[in-house]
N, C-alpha and C positions, 0 to 999 in steps of 0.2 A: 504494500500500500504506500502510495506516494503522498507525502504531506505537502500541502501548499504553504508557501511563505506569504504572509500577509504584507501587502505593500503599505508602507508607512507614509502617510501624506505629510508633506512639509508644512510647517506652521506658517502663518502670515509673516511672522518676524523673520523666519528663515528665507522665505521668498523675497521679502523686502531687502534683506541683506544681499541676496544673490543679485537682484536687480541693481542695487547700489554698486556692487563690485563690477558687474558687467558694464554699466554706464561709465564708471570711472576709467575703464580701459579703452573707451572710444578715443580715436586719434585726435578728434577736435578738442577734447578736454584739455590737452596740453597747451593748445593755442590760447584758450580762454583763461586758464589758470595763469599762464605767463602774462597775459595782457592785464589781468586784475592786479598781479603783483607789481607790474611796471607802473601802474597808476598810483600806487601807494607812495605818497610823498613824505619826506621826513616831517615828523610832527603831526601826521594825520590822526593819530590816536593819542595825542598828549592828554593827560588828565583822564584817560580812559584806558582801554586795553583791548587785546584780542584774546580769544579763547583758543588754545592749542589742544588738539586731541589727535592721537595717532593710533591706528589699528592696522593689524596685518590682514591679508586676505583670509577669510574664514571668520573674521570678527574678533580675534584675540587682541585684547587691548595692550598696546605698547606703552602709551602715555595716557593716563586718565586726564579728563579735561582740567586744564590749569590756565589761569589768566596771566598773560604777560603784560605788565603795566607799561603804558606809553607805547604800545605796539611793537612791531618787529624792527630790529635794527637793520640798517642797510646791508650789513654783512650776512644776516640771516636771509634776507630777501634774495641777495645775490646767490647764496648757496642753494636755496630752494629752486631758483630759476635755472641754475646749472644742473640740478638733479632732474628737472623737467626736460631740459634739452637732452640730457643723457638718456632718459627714458624714451623720449620721442625717437631718438636715433635708433635705439634698440627695437622699437616698434616697426620702423620702416627699413630695417636692415635687409630683410629678405623681400625682394620685389618680383613680380611676375616678369617673364621675358618681355622685352620691348619697352619697359618702363625705364626712364632715365634715372 
């Protein structure tokens, strides 16, 4: 006698996470993220702050939400933009034949 394995339906939270991760990998996301970072001017968040939160694919939390007072430094913005460029280059490294 063969036993059937019951399919486990993903939860709404799991599906939402999957959509978030898939959308984050779309190639145009690099352009928009870089453009938003380029628009941040020194002092944009003075007397305020930005919330930093990092998570790995799959949802594992790397950095819990934390506020960075007075916003991101120019060095941090430059480093993030460099990582975005590196990630973009990795995404377009393998191209179909005939693409420049």
